C-alpha positions in Angstrom: -28.9 13.4 -17.8 -30.3 9.7 -18.7 -28.4 7.1 -20.4 -31.1 7.1 -23.0 -31.3 10.6 -23.5 -27.5 10.8 -25.1 -27.0 7.4 -26.7 -28.1 8.9 -30.2 -27.1 12.2 -30.2 -24.2 13.4 -31.3 -23.8 17.2 -30.5 -22.3 19.2 -33.4 -20.1 22.4 -32.8 -22.4 24.5 -32.1 -23.8 22.5 -29.7 -21.2 20.6 -28.2 -20.9 20.8 -24.1 -18.0 23.5 -22.9 -15.7 22.2 -19.7 -13.4 25.0 -18.5 -10.8 24.8 -15.4 -12.0 25.7 -12.1 -9.6 27.9 -9.9 -10.9 29.7 -6.8 -14.4 28.6 -7.4 -14.6 29.9 -11.0 -15.1 28.1 -14.1 -13.2 29.8 -16.9 -11.5 29.5 -19.9 -8.0 29.3 -20.4 -6.1 32.6 -20.5 -5.0 32.4 -23.8 -8.4 31.1 -24.8 -7.1 28.1 -26.6 -9.3 24.7 -26.4 -9.2 20.9 -27.5 -11.6 18.7 -28.4 -12.8 15.4 -26.4 -13.5 12.5 -28.7 -16.1 9.6 -28.1 -13.8 6.6 -29.4 -16.9 4.4 -30.2 -18.4 7.2 -33.0 -15.1 9.2 -33.6 -16.7 11.9 -32.9 -15.7 15.5 -31.0 -18.4 15.7 -28.3 -16.9 18.5 -26.3 -14.7 21.4 -26.1 -12.7 21.8 -23.0 -10.3 24.3 -21.7 -6.3 23.8 -23.1 -4.2 25.1 -20.3 -0.9 26.3 -20.4 2.3 26.8 -17.5 0.2 30.7 -17.1 -3.1 28.5 -16.2 -0.9 26.1 -14.0 0.5 28.9 -12.2 -2.8 30.5 -11.3 -4.2 27.5 -10.0 -1.4 26.5 -7.9 -1.6 30.2 -6.3 -5.7 29.7 -6.2 -4.4 26.4 -3.5 -1.6 28.0 -1.9 -3.7 31.3 -0.8 -6.3 29.1 0.6 -4.3 27.0 2.5 -1.8 29.8 3.8 -4.8 32.1 4.9 -7.9 30.2 4.2 -10.5 28.2 6.8 -10.1 24.7 4.9 -6.6 23.6 7.0 -7.9 25.4 10.2 -11.3 24.1 10.0 -12.0 20.9 12.7 -12.2 17.4 11.3 -15.8 17.1 11.9 -16.9 20.4 9.6 -14.4 19.2 6.6 -15.9 15.9 6.6 -19.4 17.5 6.4 -18.9 19.1 3.5 -17.4 16.4 2.0 -20.0 14.2 3.2 -22.2 16.5 1.2 -19.7 16.5 -2.0 -20.8 12.7 -2.3 -24.2 13.3 -1.9 -23.8 15.3 -4.7 -21.6 12.8 -6.5 -25.0 10.5 -5.9 -27.4 13.0 -7.3 -25.4 13.5 -10.4 -24.5 9.7 -11.2 -25.8 10.0 -14.7 -24.2 12.9 -15.5 -20.7 11.9 -14.2 -21.1 8.1 -15.6 -22.0 9.2 -19.1 -18.8 11.8 -19.1 -16.3 9.2 -18.6 -18.3 6.8 -21.0 -18.1 9.3 -23.7 -14.6 10.4 -22.9 -13.1 6.9 -23.0 -15.8 4.3 -24.4 -15.9 2.9 -20.4 -19.7 0.8 -21.0 -21.9 3.0 -18.9 -23.1 0.3 -16.2 -19.4 0.0 -15.2 -19.0 4.0 -15.0 -22.1 3.8 -12.5 -20.0 1.7 -10.7 -17.3 4.1 -10.5 -19.5 6.9 -9.5 -20.8 4.8 -6.6 -17.3 4.2 -5.8 -15.9 7.6 -5.8 -18.1 8.8 -3.7 -17.0 5.8 -1.2 -13.5 7.6 -1.3 -15.0 10.2 -0.3 -17.0 9.3 2.9 -14.4 6.8 3.5 -11.5 9.0 4.0 -13.7 12.6 5.9 -14.6 9.2 8.5 -11.3 8.0 8.4 -9.5 11.5 9.1 -12.2 12.4 11.9 -11.6 8.7 13.3 -8.1 8.5 13.3 -5.7 8.5 16.6 -2.5 9.8 16.9 -0.1 8.2 19.3 1.0 8.8 23.1 4.3 8.0 23.9 4.7 8.6 28.6 8.9 8.7 28.8 10.4 7.2 32.0 12.4 10.6 31.9 9.3 12.5 33.1 8.3 14.0 29.5 5.3 13.3 27.9 5.7 12.5 24.1 2.6 13.3 21.0 2.5 13.2 17.6 0.0 15.1 15.5 -0.5 15.2 12.2 -0.2 18.4 10.0 -1.5 19.1 6.4 1.5 19.1 4.0 -0.1 22.1 1.8 -0.6 22.2 -1.5 -0.9 19.1 -3.1 -0.7 18.3 -7.2 -2.9 15.7 -8.3 -2.3 13.7 -11.6 -4.6 11.3 -12.6 -5.2 8.5 -15.5 -7.5 8.1 -18.5 -8.6 4.6 -17.4 -10.6 5.0 -14.7 -10.8 9.0 -14.7 -13.2 9.8 -12.0 -12.8 7.0 -9.3 -9.0 7.6 -9.3 -9.4 11.1 -9.4 -11.0 10.8 -6.3 -8.8 8.4 -5.2 -6.1 10.8 -4.4 -8.2 14.2 -3.9 -10.7 12.7 -1.1 -7.2 12.1 1.5 -5.5 15.2 0.6 -9.0 17.3 1.2 -9.7 15.6 4.1 -6.3 16.0 5.9 -7.0 19.3 5.1 -5.1 20.2 2.0 -5.5 22.3 -0.9 -5.7 20.5 -4.1 -4.8 21.4 -8.2 -5.9 18.5 -9.9 -5.0 17.3 -13.6 -7.0 14.9 -15.3 -5.7 13.3 -18.4 -6.6 15.2 -21.4 -8.1 12.4 -22.8 -11.0 12.0 -20.1 -11.2 15.8 -18.9 -14.6 16.5 -18.4 -15.9 14.2 -15.3 -13.3 16.1 -13.3 -14.8 19.6 -14.0 -18.5 18.2 -13.0 -16.6 16.9 -9.7 -15.4 20.8 -9.3 -19.1 22.5 -10.1 -20.2 19.6 -7.4 -17.4 21.2 -5.1 -18.2 24.5 -5.3 -22.0 23.5 -4.5 -21.4 21.6 -1.8 -19.7 24.8 -0.5 -16.0 24.2 -0.2 -13.9 27.6 0.2 -12.5 29.2 -2.4 -9.2 27.7 -4.2 -9.4 24.6 -2.2 -10.2 22.2 -4.6 -9.1 23.5 -8.5 -9.2 21.2 -11.5 -6.8 22.5 -14.8 -7.0 20.9 -18.3 -4.1 20.3 -20.6 -1.2 17.8 -21.4 1.7 17.4 -19.8 5.5 17.8 -21.2 6.3 21.1 -21.5 2.4 22.2 -20.5 0.3 22.2 -17.9 1.6 18.6 -16.0 5.4 20.0 -16.1 4.1 23.5 -14.8 2.3 21.9 -11.9 5.5 19.3 -11.2 8.3 21.6 -11.4 6.5 24.4 -9.0 8.4 25.1 -5.8 5.2 25.9 -3.9 3.7 22.2 -4.3 4.3 20.3 -1.4 3.0 16.9 -2.7 2.8 15.1 -5.7 1.1 12.1 -6.5 0.4 10.6 -10.1 -0.9 7.1 -11.3 0.3 6.8 -15.1 2.9 5.3 -17.4 6.4 4.2 -15.5 8.0 6.5 -17.9 6.4 8.9 -17.4 6.5 8.5 -13.5 10.5 8.2 -13.6 10.0 11.9 -14.6 8.0 13.2 -12.4 9.9 11.8 -9.6 13.5 13.1 -10.8 11.9 16.5 -11.3 10.2 16.3 -7.4 13.7 15.3 -6.0 15.2 18.5 -7.4 12.6 20.3 -5.2 12.5 17.7 -2.6 8.9 17.7 -3.0 7.1 13.8 -2.1 5.6 12.0 -4.5 3.2 9.2 -4.4 4.0 6.9 -7.8 1.4 4.5 -8.6 2.9 3.1 -12.2 2.5 0.5 -14.7 1.7 -2.9 -14.4 2.1 -6.6 -15.8 -0.1 -8.7 -13.0 0.6 -12.7 -13.2 -2.6 -14.4 -12.7 -2.0 -18.2 -11.6 -4.4 -20.6 -11.5 -3.5 -24.1 -9.8 -4.6 -27.8 -10.3 -7.1 -27.5 -7.2 -9.0 -24.3 -8.8 -12.7 -23.8 -8.5 -12.5 -23.4 -12.1 -15.8 -21.6 -12.5 -14.7 -18.8 -10.3 -11.1 -19.1 -12.2 -12.5 -18.7 -15.4 -15.3 -15.8 -14.0 -12.2 -13.4 -12.5 -9.4 -14.4 -15.8 -11.7 -12.5 -17.6 -12.7 -9.8 -15.7 -8.9 -9.1 -14.6 -8.1 -9.1 -18.8 -11.4 -7.8 -20.5 -12.7 -5.8 -18.1 -12.5 -1.9 -19.4 -11.3 -3.4 -22.6 -8.1 -4.4 -20.4 -7.0 -1.1 -20.0 -6.5 -1.5 -16.0 -2.8 -1.3 -15.1 -3.6 -4.1 -12.3 -5.1 -6.4 -15.5 -4.1 -10.3 -15.3 -2.5 -9.9 -18.8 0.0 -13.2 -17.6 -1.7 -16.3 -17.2 -0.3 -19.0 -16.2 -2.5 -22.2 -16.1 -1.0 -25.6 -14.1 -0.5 -28.3 -17.1 -3.0 -30.9 -15.9 -6.2 -28.6 -16.2 -4.7 -26.0 -19.2 -7.1 -27.8 -21.7 -10.4 -27.4 -19.7 -9.7 -24.1 -18.6 -8.6 -23.1 -21.8 -11.7 -24.2 -23.4 -14.1 -22.3 -20.8 -12.0 -19.2 -21.0 -12.0 -19.0 -24.7 -16.1 -19.6 -24.5 -16.2 -16.6 -21.8 -14.1 -14.5 -24.1 -16.0 -14.8 -27.2 -19.1 -14.3 -25.1 -18.2 -10.7 -24.4 -19.5 -8.4 -27.8 -18.3 -5.0 -28.3 -21.5 -2.9 -28.4 -21.9 0.8 -27.8 -21.0 2.1 -24.5 -23.6 4.2 -23.8 -26.2 1.2 -24.0 -27.4 -0.4 -20.7 -26.2 -3.9 -22.4 -22.3 -2.9 -23.4 -20.0 -5.2 -21.3 -17.1 -4.6 -23.4 -16.8 -0.9 -25.7 -13.6 0.8 -27.5 -9.7 1.6 -26.9 -9.9 4.8 -25.4 -8.7 6.8 -27.8 -7.1 6.3 -31.3 -3.2 6.5 -30.7 -3.6 4.0 -27.7 -5.5 1.7 -30.5 -2.5 2.2 -32.9 -0.5 0.9 -29.6 -2.3 -2.1 -28.7 -3.0 -2.9 -32.4 1.0 -3.1 -32.9 1.3 -5.8 -30.5 -1.6 -7.6 -31.6 -0.4 -7.9 -35.3 3.2 -9.0 -34.3 2.2 -11.8 -32.3 2.4 -14.2 -35.2 5.7 -13.2 -36.0 6.8 -13.7 -32.5 5.5 -17.2 -32.8 2.4 -17.1 -31.0 -1.6 -18.1 -32.0 -4.5 -16.6 -31.3 -6.7 -18.8 -30.1 -9.6 -15.9 -30.0 -9.6 -12.3 -30.7 -8.6 -10.2 -33.0 -9.1 -6.5 -34.2 -12.9 -5.4 -34.6 -14.4 -2.3 -36.2 -13.6 1.0 -34.8 -11.2 1.4 -32.4 -12.5 -2.5 -30.8 -10.2 -5.0 -30.0 -12.1 -7.8 -29.5 -11.3 -10.0 -26.6 -7.8 -12.2 -27.5 -6.0 -14.8 -25.7 -2.6 -15.1 -26.9 -1.1 -19.3 -27.0 2.7 -20.3 -27.8 4.4 -17.2 -27.4 7.9 -17.1 -25.7 8.2 -15.8 -22.7 10.5 -13.1 -23.8 8.3 -11.9 -26.2 7.2 -8.0 -25.6 3.4 -9.4 -25.9 5.2 -10.7 -22.1 7.4 -8.6 -20.6 5.7 -5.6 -21.9 2.2 -3.3 -20.5 -0.3 -3.7 -23.3 -2.9 -1.9 -21.7 -5.4 -3.7 -23.5 -7.8 -7.0 -24.2 -4.9 -9.3 -25.0 -3.9 -11.8 -22.9 -1.1 -14.3 -22.9 -1.4 -17.7 -21.8 1.5 -21.0 -20.9 1.2 -24.0 -18.7 3.0 -24.5 -15.2 4.0 -27.7 -13.9 4.9 -27.1 -10.4 4.2 -24.4 -7.8 7.9 -23.0 -7.5 8.1 -22.4 -11.4 5.2 -20.5 -11.3 6.2 -18.6 -8.5 9.7 -17.4 -10.7 7.4 -17.1 -13.9 5.4 -14.4 -12.0 8.0 -13.0 -10.2 10.3 -12.6 -13.4 9.0 -9.3 -14.9 10.4 -5.7 -13.3 6.5 -4.6 -12.9 5.2 -5.7 -9.3 1.9 -4.2 -8.6 -0.4 -7.1 -8.3 -0.5 -10.3 -8.7 -3.9 -13.2 -8.2 -3.7 -17.1 -7.1 -6.5 -19.1 -7.7 -6.4 -22.3 -5.3 -9.0 -24.2 -2.8 -5.3 -25.5 -1.2 -5.4 -22.9 2.1 -1.6 -23.9 3.1 -0.8 -22.9 -0.7 -2.8 -19.3 -0.9 -0.9 -18.3 2.3 2.5 -19.6 0.8 2.2 -18.1 -2.5 0.8 -14.5 -1.5 3.7 -14.7 0.8 6.5 -15.4 -2.1 4.8 -12.9 -5.0 6.6 -9.6 -5.6 3.6 -8.0 -5.7 1.8 -5.1 -4.0 -1.5 -6.6 -4.0 -2.4 -10.1 -4.1 -6.0 -11.8 -4.5 -6.6 -14.9 -3.8 -9.8 -16.3 -5.8 -10.9 -12.9 -6.4 -10.1 -9.9 -8.7 -9.9 -5.9 -8.1 -11.6 -6.4 -4.2 -10.4 -3.2 -2.5 -10.1 -2.3 1.3 -9.5 1.5 1.3 -7.6 0.8 4.7 -5.4 -1.2 3.0 -2.0 -0.1 1.4 -2.4 0.2 -2.7 1.1 0.5 -4.4 3.7 -1.9 -6.0 7.1 -3.0 -6.0 9.7 -2.3 -8.7 8.8 -0.1 -11.9 4.6 0.0 -10.7 6.0 2.3 -8.2 7.1 3.9 -5.3 4.8 4.7 -2.1 1.5 3.6 -1.0 -2.0 4.9 -0.4 -4.7 4.0 1.2 -5.9 4.1 5.2 -3.3 5.2 7.1 -0.7 5.5 4.3 -2.6 8.5 2.6 -2.4 10.0 6.1 0.9 9.6 6.2 1.8 11.3 2.6 -0.9 13.9 2.6 0.6 15.2 6.9 3.6 15.9 8.3 3.9 14.0 10.9 4.9 15.9 13.9 6.2 14.8 17.5 5.5 17.4 20.8 7.4 16.9 23.7 6.0 18.1 27.1 8.0 17.9 30.1 6.0 17.3 33.2 6.7 18.9 36.3 7.8 16.3 39.2 6.1 18.5 42.1 
């Protein structure tokens, strides 16, 4: 599939493609035959039909994964053989870049150039974790007592991965890749708004030669449906979830009842601090990316922007101009850099915040509602710090800007939130960069940049932004059961 083949094509009900569950290496419909539609948010028309799962479908997927782990070859393979198959999957992902990217673009309105970038990062996720698992070392602990202790990292078992809709393929692979690399079997539930790339990924895993039941996909909703059935299943050994903080708390409570370890990457309300000595061109560039990339539908978004008072006017002039240069366009075209919000439901939520700006005492410097499901890049000033726009995760292209006078004030403002997923600092002062980064309550701090990832580094958040970390050795520790082996060494 190429990007030009589907730009002007709206499938009819009879020609819409079907995306099923993939359970035990078979793509199937739901047990009761139910389906739901995936809607293209730009044209607001259904473009695909998807299997609508129930608790019975979730049970079948877990059964397949459990059998594959307990009886199949995957956890018993050497790291080299698993890595070979995972790298083959990465090859296929790259070969199917256009198909996978267009699936995410049609599902959630992501500009196609950004979706293609996400596909590349998804392939890299598989390559990195395949090699990381193969090359990781364990500990050897000689003892003065004549004993020798060493550690092993055994696959945990069946992993349930629940992914969000804003970076569908990329965040699915961030979870699936390390789980598979360390020998687990996986049941993936993609978000119901963005289901299709997950089915394509599972098809490619079968083509790559993955054994039966190693990687399963089941579609459906969360509460009282597939999601709750998966997280409540006592046969599940790990749950990894990315999404809204309230949902994460529900999953954590359910998992605690079964003593199932969880990794929860939840909401954010990222602070972006621009000091007076910042390189303004660089600060404006990344500040635009931090709030308007993906139409602001990023948990890492820099939605609270604090600018030193002495440069506030100049920064705002450049920032507003850069926001106005982002013109909404059909995300399926190569020229698009800004698309619609992902769904009518989400548009209604973000529109509610937009419509209440003036009632809360704020001023819209630029932006506002566009056509269809578009909210144009919106910059708001003058709001009190306790306004909902400043305290709640909007998850849209709306940023609130405040001036500050001192470094201490900037740190206080940045930390004055229950969230702690990430923060940004723009300064040319090396001492300040280190000093402020150390004081910020955030799982990731970007200095003079944004959205740069090293897959070896820990990723996760403080407070309401989640529990646990993934990435590198942190993923190893979560997706395995560390074991100590103690041997007595003869002294004869």
